[in-house]
Each structure stands twice: as C-alpha cells, then as structure tokens.
C-alpha positions in Angstrom: 10.9 -6.9 -1.9 8.8 -10.0 -2.5 8.1 -12.4 0.3 5.7 -15.2 1.2 3.0 -14.1 3.7 1.3 -16.3 6.2 -1.5 -15.6 8.6 1.1 -15.1 11.3 2.8 -12.3 9.4 2.0 -8.8 10.8 1.3 -7.7 7.2 -1.3 -10.4 6.5 -4.2 -8.0 7.1 -2.9 -5.5 4.7 -2.6 -8.2 2.0 -6.1 -9.2 2.8 -7.2 -5.6 2.2 -5.5 -5.6 -1.2 -7.2 -8.9 -1.9 -10.6 -7.3 -1.0 -9.8 -4.4 -3.4 -9.0 -7.0 -6.1 -12.4 -8.7 -5.6 -14.1 -5.3 -5.8 -12.3 -4.6 -9.1 -14.2 -7.7 -10.5 -17.5 -6.4 -9.3 -17.9 -8.2 -6.0 -18.9 -6.4 -2.8 -16.1 -5.6 -0.4 -16.3 -7.8 2.6 -13.0 -7.5 4.4 -13.7 -9.8 7.3 -14.9 -12.6 5.0 -12.1 -12.0 2.6 -9.5 -12.2 5.3 -11.0 -15.3 6.8 -11.1 -17.0 3.4 -7.5 -16.0 2.6 -6.4 -17.1 6.0 -8.1 -20.5 5.7 -6.5 -21.1 2.3 -3.1 -20.0 3.5 -3.3 -22.4 6.5 -3.9 -25.3 4.1 -1.1 -24.8 1.7 -2.3 -21.9 -0.6 0.7 -19.7 -1.0 0.4 -15.9 -0.7 3.2 -13.6 -1.8 3.4 -9.8 -1.3 5.3 -7.1 -3.0 6.5 -4.8 -0.2 8.9 -2.2 -1.6 8.5 -0.4 1.8 6.6 -1.6 4.9 3.1 -2.0 3.4 2.2 -4.4 0.6 1.4 -2.9 -2.8 0.6 -6.1 -4.6 0.1 -9.8 -4.2 0.1 -13.2 -6.0 -1.5 -16.4 -4.9 -0.5 -19.9 -5.8 -2.1 -23.3 -5.5 0.3 -26.2 -5.7 -1.4 -29.3 -7.2 -0.4 -32.8 -8.2 0.8 -33.4 -11.7 -0.3 -37.0 -11.9 1.2 -38.0 -15.2 4.7 -36.7 -14.4 4.5 -37.6 -10.7 5.3 -34.1 -9.7 3.5 -30.8 -9.0 2.2 -27.9 -11.0 1.9 -24.4 -9.5 -1.2 -22.6 -10.5 -0.8 -18.8 -10.4 -4.4 -18.0 -9.3 -4.3 -14.3 -8.6 -2.0 -11.4 -9.4 -2.9 -7.9 -8.3 -1.0 -4.6 -7.9 -2.7 -1.6 -6.5 -3.5 0.8 -9.4 -1.5 3.6 -7.7 1.7 1.4 -7.8 1.4 -0.1 -11.3 4.2 0.4 -13.8 6.9 0.1 -11.2 7.7 -3.6 -11.9 5.9 -5.1 -8.9 3.8 -7.5 -11.0 6.9 -8.7 -12.8 8.7 -9.1 -9.6 5.9 -11.2 -8.1 5.6 -13.5 -11.1 9.4 -13.8 -11.3 9.5 -14.8 -7.6 6.8 -17.4 -8.1 8.7 -18.9 -11.0 11.9 -19.0 -9.1 10.3 -20.7 -6.1 8.5 -23.2 -8.3 11.8 -24.1 -10.0 13.5 -24.5 -6.6 10.6 -26.7 -5.4 10.9 -29.0 -8.4 7.6 -28.0 -10.0 7.0 -29.3 -13.5 5.4 -26.0 -14.7 3.6 -22.9 -13.6 0.2 -22.4 -15.2 -2.2 -19.5 -15.2 -5.5 -18.2 -16.7 -6.2 -14.6 -17.7 -8.9 -12.8 -19.5 -8.8 -12.6 -23.3 -8.9 -8.8 -23.3 -6.3 -8.3 -20.6 -3.5 -7.2 -22.9 -1.3 -5.8 -20.2 -1.3 -9.1 -18.2 -0.8 -11.2 -21.4 2.2 -9.0 -22.4 3.7 -9.4 -18.9 3.2 -13.2 -18.8 4.6 -13.7 -22.3 7.6 -11.6 -21.5 8.3 -14.0 -18.6 8.1 -17.1 -20.8 4.4 -18.1 -20.6 2.9 -19.4 -23.8 -0.7 -20.2 -24.7 -1.5 -23.9 -24.5 -3.0 -25.0 -27.8 -5.2 -28.1 -28.0 -6.8 -27.8 -24.6 -10.2 -26.3 -23.7 -11.0 -25.1 -20.2 -14.5 -26.1 -19.0 -16.3 -25.2 -15.9 -19.4 -26.7 -14.2 -21.1 -23.9 -12.2 -22.4 -25.4 -8.9 
C-alpha cells in the first residue's frame, strides 16, 4: 500500500528513520532528530512524502517537490528521493512508489515528472526506464556549491 505521509501521520517517525538510513547510505552521519525535523519542515511547506507500507511499518519512501513550469504555466513534479530498505528490495515497492507518484502527478495536472539519478545506478535506471522515463538530451545540469 502506498500513501502520502504528513507529520500528523503516526508513521511519520518511521519514515524519518528510513530517510535517515538513506542519508547514511550516501555516507552522511545518522542524525535522526535533525533528519526528522528537516523532513517535517519540508512536508509542512508542500514537500510530498510517500511511504510503501505493505504492513503497518513503512519499508520505503519517495519524496516529491512540486515546482512551477513557467513556460507551460503548469507544474513539474521532481522526484527527489526514492529509497527502499535493502531487506525489502525486489518486492516491487520502488515500482509501486514511483507508479503512485506518476498517477498523482497526472491527476494533479502536472506537465511531467523529472528525476536525477547516478550514472552508475543501473537498477534505478532500469526501473525508471521501465516506467516511461527517458534521458533528456541537450540539457546540462549545473550546480553552484554554496
């Protein structure tokens, strides 16, 4: 079962724990209190958090930022994070999360769903391509570290 999770949801803390494990996977120090506070602050200002809960506790999550699409006078959904606990991978939870995000974006009238993933993350790329995502040619992503 996939559902949107808000800070008022009793399962929000468990999703924040998964988010903290996701951060640790990328080499960041686990800081549950700071992670929960950050996720809660974002969720209270429109950042969407979805959880895969095949039973009571979440086993994966996806986060989405909805941003203006100025040229088309609409919105674009940015799939920012997708994580499934390693012990629950291979059961379709990631596919279900992304599928749910795509369905909600369509229902909301979004122009597209965009995402970024690592060049060497073949499993994620295969999942995304199987759900209709295609590489965007002709654009370069640039960052300015602050």
